[in-house]
Structure formats: C-alpha cells, structure tokens
C-alpha positions as CSV (number, residue, x, y, z in Angstrom):
1,M,142.8,28.6,138.9
2,T,143.6,31.6,141.0
3,A,140.9,33.4,143.0
4,S,141.1,36.4,140.6
5,E,140.6,34.1,137.6
6,R,137.6,32.5,139.3
7,K,136.2,36.0,140.0
8,K,136.6,36.9,136.4
9,R,135.0,33.7,135.1
10,T,132.0,34.2,137.5
11,E,131.6,37.8,136.4
12,D,131.6,36.7,132.7
13,F,128.9,34.2,133.6
14,L,126.8,36.8,135.4
15,C,127.0,39.2,132.5
16,S,125.9,36.5,130.1
17,H,122.8,35.9,132.2
18,G,121.8,39.6,132.6
19,L,123.0,39.9,136.2
20,P,124.8,43.0,137.4
21,V,128.5,42.8,138.1
22,F,130.2,44.8,140.9
23,D,133.9,44.8,140.1
24,N,134.7,46.2,143.6
25,L,133.8,42.9,145.2
26,P,137.0,41.1,146.1
27,P,138.0,37.6,145.0
28,L,137.4,34.8,147.5
29,E,140.3,33.1,149.2
30,E,142.8,31.1,147.2
31,E,142.2,27.4,147.1
32,K,145.4,26.7,149.1
33,D,144.1,28.9,151.9
34,I,140.7,27.1,152.2
35,T,140.0,24.2,154.6
36,L,136.7,22.6,153.9
37,R,134.5,20.9,156.5
38,T,134.8,17.2,156.4
39,P,132.2,15.2,154.5
40,Q,131.2,13.5,157.8
41,E,130.6,16.9,159.4
42,I,128.4,17.9,156.5
43,A,126.5,14.6,156.5
44,E,125.7,15.1,160.2
45,R,124.6,18.6,159.6
46,I,122.3,17.4,156.8
47,L,120.7,14.9,159.1
48,I,120.2,17.4,161.9
49,L,118.6,20.0,159.6
50,S,116.3,17.3,158.0
51,Y,115.1,16.0,161.3
52,L,114.5,19.5,162.6
53,N,112.3,20.0,159.5
54,C,110.3,16.9,160.5
55,T,109.6,18.3,164.0
56,A,108.4,21.6,162.5
57,F,105.7,19.9,160.4
58,D,104.8,17.2,162.8
59,P,105.3,18.3,166.4
60,N,104.2,14.9,167.7
61,L,107.5,13.5,166.4
62,R,109.6,15.9,168.4
63,N,110.4,13.7,171.5
64,S,111.1,10.5,169.5
65,I,113.3,12.5,167.1
66,I,115.3,14.0,169.9
67,D,115.8,10.5,171.4
68,F,116.8,9.2,168.0
69,L,119.4,12.0,167.5
70,K,120.8,11.3,170.9
71,E,121.1,7.6,170.1
72,E,122.9,8.4,166.8
73,G,125.3,10.8,168.5
74,L,123.9,13.8,166.7
75,W,122.2,15.6,169.5
76,A,125.6,16.8,170.8
77,K,126.3,18.4,167.4
78,I,123.3,20.5,167.0
79,S,123.7,24.3,167.2
80,P,122.5,26.4,170.1
81,Q,119.7,27.9,167.9
82,E,118.7,24.4,166.8
83,K,118.5,23.3,170.4
84,I,116.1,26.1,171.1
85,L,113.9,25.1,168.2
86,F,113.9,21.4,169.0
87,E,112.9,22.1,172.6
88,K,110.5,24.9,172.1
89,P,107.0,23.9,173.3
90,E,105.4,25.4,170.3
91,L,107.0,26.8,167.1
92,D,105.5,30.0,165.7
93,D,105.1,30.8,162.0
94,E,108.4,32.5,161.8
95,D,110.2,29.5,163.3
96,I,108.6,27.2,160.8
97,T,109.4,29.5,157.9
98,I,113.1,29.6,158.9
99,I,113.3,25.8,159.3
100,A,111.5,25.2,156.0
101,W,113.9,27.5,154.1
102,R,116.8,25.3,155.4
103,A,115.7,22.8,152.7
104,E,117.7,24.8,150.2
105,A,120.8,24.7,152.5
106,I,120.3,21.0,152.8
107,W,120.3,20.5,149.1
108,L,123.5,22.5,148.8
109,L,125.1,20.4,151.5
110,L,124.0,17.2,149.8
111,W,125.6,18.4,146.6
112,T,128.9,19.1,148.3
113,I,129.2,15.5,149.5
114,N,128.1,13.9,146.2
115,K,124.6,12.9,147.5
116,A,122.9,15.2,144.9
117,D,124.1,15.3,141.3
118,Q,122.9,18.8,140.3
119,L,122.7,22.2,141.9
120,I,120.5,24.2,139.5
121,F,119.6,27.8,140.1
122,S,115.9,28.5,139.4
123,N,112.8,29.9,141.0
124,E,111.6,26.4,141.9
125,E,112.2,25.5,145.6
126,V,113.5,22.0,146.3
127,N,110.9,19.4,147.1
128,F,111.6,18.0,150.6
129,N,110.7,14.5,149.3
130,A,113.7,14.7,147.0
131,I,115.9,15.4,150.0
132,F,114.6,12.4,152.0
133,E,115.2,10.2,149.0
134,Q,118.9,10.8,149.6
135,L,118.8,10.1,153.3
136,P,118.6,6.8,155.3
137,S,115.1,5.6,156.0
138,F,113.3,7.6,158.6
139,M,114.8,7.0,162.1
140,N,117.1,4.2,160.8
141,S,120.8,4.1,161.4
142,T,122.7,7.0,160.0
143,E,126.1,5.4,160.2
144,D,126.5,4.4,156.6
145,F,125.2,7.7,155.3
146,V,127.8,9.6,157.4
147,T,130.8,7.3,156.8
148,S,130.2,7.0,153.1
149,A,130.1,10.7,152.4
150,T,132.8,12.0,150.1
151,M,133.7,15.5,149.2
152,R,133.5,17.2,145.8
153,P,136.8,18.8,144.7
154,T,137.6,22.0,146.5
155,A,137.8,23.9,143.2
156,E,134.3,22.9,142.2
157,I,133.0,24.0,145.6
158,L,134.8,27.3,145.4
159,D,133.3,27.9,141.9
160,K,129.8,27.7,143.5
161,A,130.9,29.7,146.5
162,D,132.1,32.5,144.3
163,L,129.0,32.5,142.2
164,L,126.7,32.5,145.2
165,F,128.7,35.3,146.8
166,R,128.2,37.5,143.7
167,I,124.6,36.6,143.0
168,N,123.7,37.3,146.7
169,W,125.4,40.7,146.5
170,A,123.4,41.4,143.3
171,F,120.2,40.8,145.1
172,Y,121.3,43.1,147.9
173,Q,122.1,45.8,145.3
174,A,118.8,45.3,143.6
175,Q,117.0,46.0,146.8
176,T,119.0,49.1,147.7
177,N,119.3,50.6,144.2
178,K,116.1,49.3,142.6
179,L,118.0,47.3,140.0
180,N,116.2,45.0,137.6
181,I,117.9,41.6,137.7
182,I,117.2,38.2,136.3
183,E,114.4,36.3,137.9
184,L,115.9,34.0,140.5
185,N,114.5,33.1,143.9
186,E,116.4,35.3,146.4
187,G,115.5,32.9,149.3
188,I,117.1,30.0,147.5
189,V,120.3,32.0,146.7
190,F,120.6,33.2,150.3
191,E,120.2,29.8,151.9
192,R,122.8,28.2,149.6
193,Y,125.1,31.1,150.2
194,F,124.6,30.7,154.0
195,A,125.4,27.0,153.7
196,I,128.4,27.1,151.4
197,N,130.1,29.7,153.6
198,W,129.9,27.2,156.4
199,V,131.3,24.5,154.2
200,I,134.4,26.6,153.2
201,N,134.8,27.8,156.8
202,L,134.1,31.4,156.2
203,R,131.6,31.0,159.1
204,S,133.1,29.3,162.2
205,N,129.7,28.0,163.4
206,W,126.4,27.3,161.8
207,D,124.3,29.9,163.6
208,E,126.5,32.9,162.6
C-alpha cells in the first residue's frame, strides 16, 4: 500500500465515524522510507516508563528503582527529562500528571511489540494494572522481556500512525475552530500519537 492509499483509507474511516477530514494534510512517509525502532529499544522504553510511574505514586521506591534500573542496564537509556523526574526530591502535581498519562504511550508501545493484543480507541484510560500484567514481576530480571520482544509488521504500525496523525489533527482543529467531533479522549490520542512517532523515527529522541 502506498502512503497516499493509506491516507485515503484513513480518511474514509474517519468520515464513517463522524470525524472531520482535512484533505490538505499530507500522507505519511512511504513504508520503504521508514526505519522502525528495534523491538528491544521499545521494550526497554516500556520498562523505563513503567518504573517511572511507580516512583510517581510511591516516592519511597525511588532509590531502589534507580538501583534496579542501573543493575538492568536501563538507567543509561533514560531520557534527560526522565532523569530529572527520577532524581527530583519531590514531584509536583504537574509532574505526576505527565507521568501518569504516559500509561497510554506504554500501551501503544506494548502493542507495537506484540505484548498487547488490542489497541482500542475509546474514552476509557488504560488501567495500569493491565500494563503490569504484561511486564516481568516487579524488580525481577527484565532480560527475557526485552530479548523476546518482536515487532508488528511495519504496514500495521503505519496504519495506526496515519490514523493517530489525522485524529490528533482533528482535535487540534476542533479546539481552534470549535468543531464538534466524535467523543474520544484527547489525552489518550495525544499520548499514543507521541509514542508512535518515536517508534517510526519521526522523532529522533523521546523527549522531543
């Protein structure tokens, strides 16, 4: 499927669900021009984000989690922004909100490496317990989780990337032009859009 064909299929889907379509939005890159992150990179990112979430909701775990991430070779792979959050003496409400919303990014990442079967768009936020059911036991070896990760087909990932690109833009237009669009959770859409752009290398690093 070409990028233009994928764009047309996404637009047909959006129309059928009552979402506005903006034809001036370009197609995404062609599949042959996309280089995905490796499943191992994605698995490591999932673990980092999940353990950051743990520190946000139980600050007493912070030092032991940092030690664990260092033992697992993951500390060197955290982003600069994550390092600040891990080491911050006390997280404020805004920090905790940002970290909590990353659960939606984690679920997208789990889906890309076949650790989650479904990626449903709804108003219902992912339950963090559902995420931890897919991960190694708390502070146990992460090696098998990382090495066993496998990637979904590039075409399937690009289908979701194209959809998220256009739904995210629909939300932006709804805010600026007071459009009435289908009820979806804007936060969920944004977090998944943020994550999938990293997966398909449209963002060179996580914090961008």
